[in-house]
N, C-alpha and C positions, 0 to 999 in steps of 0.2 A: 359411179355410173356416168356415162357420157351425157351432156346437156341435149335436149331436145324440145322441140316446138310441138304444141298441141293444136291441132287444126279442127275446127268445128264446122264443115260444109252442112248445108241443109237439104240437099239432094244427092241422090245415089250417082248421078252423072259426074257431078263436081269432085265427090269423093273418088270415084273410080279413076277419072281423069288424074287426079292428083297422085294416086298410088302407081297408076301405071307410068306416069312420066319417070318414075325413079323408084321400082318395085324392091330395091335393094335397100333404100335408104328411107321409104315412106311405107308404113304399115297400118293396116285398120287396128282400132282399139275398141274392144267390147268392155267387158269387166276388168280386163287387164292384169289378171291374177298371176297367169303364166307368163304373160309377156314382160310384166316388170321384174318377175325372178329371173327371167333370162337376159333381161338388160342389166340387172344388178350383178349377174355372174359373168357379164361381158361376153356372153353368147351371141347376142345380136346388138347393134348399135344403131338403130334408126336415128335419122336426124328430125323425123316427124312421125307423130301418131295422130291418125285421121279418126277423129271421135265418131263413131257409128250412133251413139246416144244423142246426137244432135240432129240426125236425120229427121225430116218432117213429111208431110203428107200421107198417102196411102201406104207407101214403104214403111215410113216410120211406125204406123200402126200394125203393118204386118210383123215387123221386129219385136214388138211389144205383146203380140196377140197371146191370149190364153183363154181359148174358148172352144165350144163345140163347133164341128165342122158343118158344112151345109148337109152332109150324108149323115143320116142318123146314127149317133154312136161313134163317130170319129171326132178326132181333135186337130186344132190348128196351135201350134206352140211356136211363138216367135224366138228367134235365135237370142235376143236380149232379155227373155224371160230368165230370172234367176233360178238357181237350185233352191233357195228358200221358197219362192212362189210355189214351184212345183211341188216341193214335199208338202206344203201348207193347204194344197187346193184340195179340199174334200172331194169334190164331184168327180176328180180324176182318180176313180176307185174301181173295185171289181176287177174286170178284165184288164185294166191298166195299171192296177195296183203295183206292179214290180218297179214302174218307172218312179212313183213317189217313194217308195222304199229304198230306191237307189240314191234318188236326190237327197233324202233325208239323212243317209249314212255318210255323206261325203265332208270331209274336212271338219271344220268348226262352224257354229253358227255365224260367226262373223265373216268368213270366207263364203258361206253358202248365200249370204246376202249381196255379195258382190259378183260371185261366179255366175256366168251365164251358160245357157244350153249350147250356143254356138261355141263358146271358149271351150266349154268343156270337152266337146267333140273334138276340136281340133288342137288342142294343146300339143306341145311336144313331149318326146319321152321322158320319164324321170330317171332314167339310168344314169348312175353316178358318173360312168366314163364320158356319156355324151355331156353332162352337165358341168364338166371339169374343164374350164378354159385352157388347162395346161396340156390335155391329153388330145390326140388326134386319131379319134375312133373312125370306124368305117363309116358312120353317118354324118361325119364331118369331113368325109374325103380321103380318110386314112385307107390303110390296105387291109385291115381286119377288124372284127368285133373283138374288142379287148376283154369281153365278159368270157369268151370261150376257155380261155386259159387263167382268167383272173377269179375274182370274188363274183359269182354268179347265183347268190342265195335268192335274189329276187327276179331272176330273169326267165325267160320262155322255157316251156316244156312241150310246147306243141307248136308246131308250124315254123320253128325257128330256123335260121340260115339265110343268108350269111350274116345277118344281124339277129340278135337274140332279146331285143327289146321287148318288153310287154306293153300293150296299149294303154295309156293312162287314164282314159275316161272311164269316169264312174257311171256315166248314162249309158255308154254304148252298147253293152250287152243286154241291158233291158229293152233299150229301142229296137235293137235287133230281134230280140225274142218276141216283141209286139209287132214285126213287120212293118216297121214304119218306113216312110220315105222322106227325103230332104229336097227342098226347093232351093236352087242355087241361080242368082242373078250374075249375069257377067254380058257378053255381047248379045245373048238373048237368054230368055226364062227356061231352066230345065229342071226337071224333077226325076230324081232317080231313086231307086231302093237304097236305103242307108247301108246295105253290105257294098254297094259300088262306090261309096264315099271313101273307104278305107284302102290304102295301098301298103301290101305286105313288102318285106324286104327283099324277096326274090325279084319281082318286076324292078324295083328301085329301092335300094337301101337308104337313100337319103331322104324319101318322102314317106309322110303317114296319111296323106289323103290326095284327092283327086282334083281339088280346085286349081284352076289356072291362075296365074298372076291376075289381080284385080277382081276376081270372082268372089262373091259374098254369099255365105249360107244365110238364107232369109228366114225359113221356117222349117220345122219338123212336122210331118203331117202324120198322125196316127189313123190308120184304118177303123171302120166300125167292125166290132169283134161280136160273136155270140154273147148275149147278155148274161148266160148262164157260165160262160167261160171264165177262167182265172189265172192269175199269173202270180209269181211271187220272186223275191230277190233275196239272196243269202250271200254273206260276206263274212271274211275272217281278216283282222288286222293283228299286228304284234301289240298295238295299243290303240284305244278308241279314240283318243283326242288327236286331231290332226295328223293321220297317218295314213300312208296308202295301202290299199288292199294286198294281202298276200294271193289271195284268189277271191272270186265271186262266181256266182251262178245266177242265171235269170232264166225262168221257165215260163211257157205259156200252155195251158191244157184246156181243151174242151172234151168235157166228159158228157156222154148222153146215152140213156139205157143201160147204165152202169159199166160201159166200157169207153176207152179213150179213142175219141173220133180224129182228133188231131193234137199235135203237139210241137213244139219248138224248144229247142235247149240251147242256150249260149253260155259259154264260159269265159270269163275276164280275168285279165292280169296273169294270163297263163301262157299268152301267145302275142305275137307282134300286132296282131288284129283282133277284134271281138271274133271268138272262135265257135262257130256253129258246129252242132254234132249231128248230123243226119242220121248216122248209123243207130245213134241211142234214141232217136226220135222214133225210127222206124220199128225199134224193139217194142216201143210203147203202144202203136197203133193196133186198135182192135182187142186190146187187153184190157182186164180189170185192174183197177189201180190196187196195188197192196205193196207192203214193204219189200218182198221178195222181188218183185218186178223192178222196183225203184232201185234196188241194190244192183241188180244185173245191168239196168240202163247206166247207172253211174260208172260200172266197170267197162262197158262198151265205149262210152264217152272218153274215158282216159286210157283206152289200150294203145291208141297211137303215140303216147307220150314218149319223148325221148329226153329225160333229164340230163343237166349238165352235172358238174361233180358235186354241187353244192344245194341243189334244189329238187332232189328226188322227194323232198316231204310234200311238195306241192300235189303230188299224185293223190295220196289218201286224203289230203285237206280238200282238194277239188271234188274228190268223189263224195266227201261227208256233206259239203255245202250243196251239191246237187242233189243229194238225197233229201236234205232238208228243204231245200225250195220245192221239190215235187211232193213232198208230204204236204207242205203248206198249202200248195195250189189245188191239190186234192182234197184239202181238208181232212187229211188223216193224220193221227197223231204218230209222232216219231217212236219208234220202237226204243226201249230203254236199253 
């Protein structure tokens, strides 16, 4: 790994000025889990890491916030909050339970104590073609996605093309299911729906997010949700210790008067971005929760899937995870 300097500015203005002066050689560092992996692999070779943990004042407080928002029921989650803090924060439950469940499922306890919300959302793909310094795939300026004709067991079955990476974030599908927003600081402060943070391969195969050079993800904002609503997250891995999901599902349900009034369904690790399923959501609205309804919704969610040679197994897997999450959110036992 190339030698680098660690810079500890106290203000965002100083940090941003430093990065903008040479964005190819100076990068922000939060938990550093993915960044250091890429540096070890020779995929990125910055001369300076600009330490976000050293930022002080109001911004420093916002980056570390884990607290109810001023609006009753909402939450403010700073970008430097760790996955371990999220997973262990008991008040973040009920309507927001899917987020705690997703955070608690990630990697190992040691990594969860380092990995941050911002870093988890903005990490680069874990595709082995992208991660190999010796291969020139589409995301690194090559002419084609090497997974199309190569080993594609872990690649996208929804929304793929021209690149077939899957989005690596453990938190992303849960946050999208909870209708979160993200606050971004740059030339000015902007707040956008979390869905707008992610960039798929069709508009730009080299990018995964919408941040401009020097911009910083400051906070995730969770809206106030109906107190009686529920969310749930389900995941499948090849091994439980320090492994990436094969597929995951996050759902939000609000049931009143015995019928589903609103629903959000998001699948993860099956598409280049967290994949929302509006047709499956529509199939649930106005219906009484039961196993048959959830099975139909799961089939609808995966109907657009177009698997590659080695990953068709993800279709029934994602269907099963979605059914599990729906049953848990509705507090219905899974059929045997």
